[in-house]
N, C-alpha and C positions, 0 to 999 in steps of 0.2 A: 755368553753372558746371560744373567737372569735379572739384572737390574742395571739401568744406565741413567745417569744424569748428564745432560749436555747443557753447558752454560755458554751462551753466545753474547759477547760484549757485556757481561754481567759484572766484570771487575776490570780496572785499568791494567792490572798486572798480567791477566790472562784473557786476551780477546776470545780465545776458545779454550774451554776446559771440559774434559769428560771424566766422570768418575763411574766405576762399574765393578760389580761383583760377579764372578763366575761361580755358579753352583753346579756341582757335578759329583758323580760317584767317585770316591777316593781311589777305587781300584782301577779307574780308567787311566791308561798311560798317557802322560802329557809332559811337556817340557816348559820350563820357565822362559820368560821373555829373553830373546837373544836375537842376534842377526841371523838372517835366513841364508840357506845355501843357494836359493834361487837368485837372491839379490842382497848384497851387504848393505844396501840402502834401506832395507826394511827390517824393523824389529817387531817381535811379538812372540807370544807363546805358541806352542804347536800341540795339536791333538795327534798323538802318535798312533792312534787307531785308524782314523779316517784321513789324516794328513792335512786337515784344514786348521783353522784357528778361530778364536772367539773375538780377538781384538788385535789390530796391527797398525803400525805407523810407519810412513816413509819419511825420509829425511827432508823432503820438500813440503811436508805438512799434509800429504794425502793420508787418509785414515779410514778405517771401517770397523764396525763392531756389530755383532749379531746376537739376538736372544731367540730362544724358542718361544712358541706360542702355545700356551696351555689350553688344551681342548677337552681334557678328561678322557680322551681316547688315544691309546698308544698309536704312534704313527711311524711307519717306515717309508723310505723314499729311495729312489735310485741314487741321488746325490746328497752328500753331506752339506748341511747349512754352512759349515765352516769354510767351504770352498768359495762361498760368496765373498767373504772377507778377503781371502787369498787372491781371488781373481781381480777384485777391485784395486787393491794396493799394488799389485804387480802390473796392472794395466794402465792405459792412458786415456780412456774415455772420460768425459766429464761426468760428474755425479749424476746429473739428470739424464744424460744419454745412457749411462750404465743401467739406471733404474728403468728407463723406458724399454730397453732391450730385455730386461729381466722378466717383464710381464709375459712374454711368450713362453718362458721356461719355468714359471713359478710352481707349476705342478710337479716338477722334478725334485723338489725339496720338501722336507717336512715343514709344517707351519712355522713362520718366523717373522720377526721384526728386524729390519736391517737399517743401520745408520751409516752413511758414507759422507765424505766431505773432503775438501781441499781448501786452499786459501780463498777460493771464490765463495764458499759457503758450506753449510751442512744441511743434509736432507735425510728424511726417514721414509721408509717404505714398509708397509705391512701386508703380508700375504693374505690376511683376512679379507681385505677389501680391495687390494691392488692399487691403493692411492699413494701418491708421493706427497710428503709434507715438507715444506721449506721450514727449517728451524731458524727463525729470525731471532732478533735480540731478545734475550730473556733466559729463563731457566726451565728446561724441559726434562721430563722424567718418563722413562719407558721401562716396563717390566715384561711379564709373560702374558699380559692381556693385550687386547687390541690397542693400537696407538690412539691416545686420547682418553683411554679408560684408566682411571687412577685407583690404586689400591693403597692400603695403609702404609706400606713400605715406600711407595713412590712419593706420597704426600709428606711423610716424615723426612725423607732424605732431602726433598726439595725445600721444605721449611727450615731444616737445620742448616743447610748450605746457605740459604739467604740470610739467616740470622747471623751465621759466622762471618760472612763477608761484610754485612752491614755493621756489625760490632767492631770490625777491624781486629778482632782477637784471633790472630792466626789465619785470617781470611786469605792471605797470600802465601801461607806456609804449606808446603806440599805434605809434610807429615801430618799436620793438623787436619788438612782436608781428607787425607786417607783415613784418619781416625773416624771420620763420619761413617765410613763403610763398615766399621767393626762395632755395630750397634745391634744388640740382641733383644731390644725392647719388644715385648709381645703385645700386639694390639688386642682389644676385646673381641670376643667371638662375634658380637653384633656388627663389627666393622669389616669382617672378613668377606671376601668374594665367595661366590659359589661357582666353582669351575668344573664341577662334576667329579672331584677326586675324594670327597668325603671330608667331614669336619676335622678329623684327627690330622690328616695330611695337610689340610689348609692351615691349621695351627702351626705345624712344623715348618712350613714354607713361608710363613707370614713375616718374620723379622727381616730386617735389612741384611744381617749376617746370620747364616744358618750354621749352627753347631751340630755335628753329628758324627757318629762312629763310621758309618758306611757312606753317607751322603751329606754334603754340606758345602759351604763356601770354600773354594780352593785357591782363589786369587782375588785380591782387591787391587784395582788398577787406577792410576791417574795418568791421563793423556792430556797434554796441554801444548798450546802455542803461546809463547810469552810475547809481551809487547815489543821486545827487541828482535823478534823473528825466530828465536830458537824454539825447537820442538822437543818435547820430553815425554818419555814413557817410564813410569815408575810402578813397580809391581811388588806386592807382598804375597808370599805363598803360605798356604796353610794345609796341614794334614788333618787327620781325624781329630775330632773334639778340639778344634782351634789350635792345634799344635803348630807353632811358627816354623816355617821352612826357609826363612831368609827373605831378603829384599834385594831387588836389583833396580838400577836406574840408568837409563840411556838418554843421551842428549845429542842433538845435532844442531850446529849453528851454521853449517854450510852443507857440503857434500859428505855424507857418511856419518855414522854414529860413533860416539865415544861412551864407553861404560864409565860412570862416575860413582863416587861413594855415596850411598843413600844416607 
């Protein structure tokens, strides 16, 4: 992922709600959200190159999502960041225990921000400082900067989400909330961060939704736990230049997921 919004107890319909965009090269092979061969209790997309994933959900509400951390310097590492998500959703360690153990291996991965959680709570971990953040009640946003550093896209998504929920205009409607992720508003140059990649690339990566022929937003996702206990993963896929590739929705009310009409 390259942009995450995590809302905790921010609306009565969704005690937990996560919105996120995955930005990636369109040529990189991946699959849309589906049940996993390792466990039918887990749904999520898969990176078919390294075998990990950017976002995944288990039928008991255990979930994880990862973003890379933009440093301006190309980074290679022995392990794919996507395996952090995979290892958490397939494992049984508590979120805090998993993140505590990760500190010893953080250098094995490229720079990242990781969000993990279950019904006990949600937590974020940034490899930039090795700190764990408890995501309490409120609306949190994370992108490719260090956790706690806000860019125009995080501020805009946060603000528009809060406005939508407060207005009651589709605040509990999944499709309406996913629409917040398809926002190509370009912020002014004066508001852009300087992450060492040059102004032209900062501009291209600045909107919530990135349209591009070779690189851009490939998936817009909604992950939620409803007030009735059901958990949901809904994903819209995109090809080059925002070409729609379809939408999938998975829901679990007990053991195992059911694919439902989006």
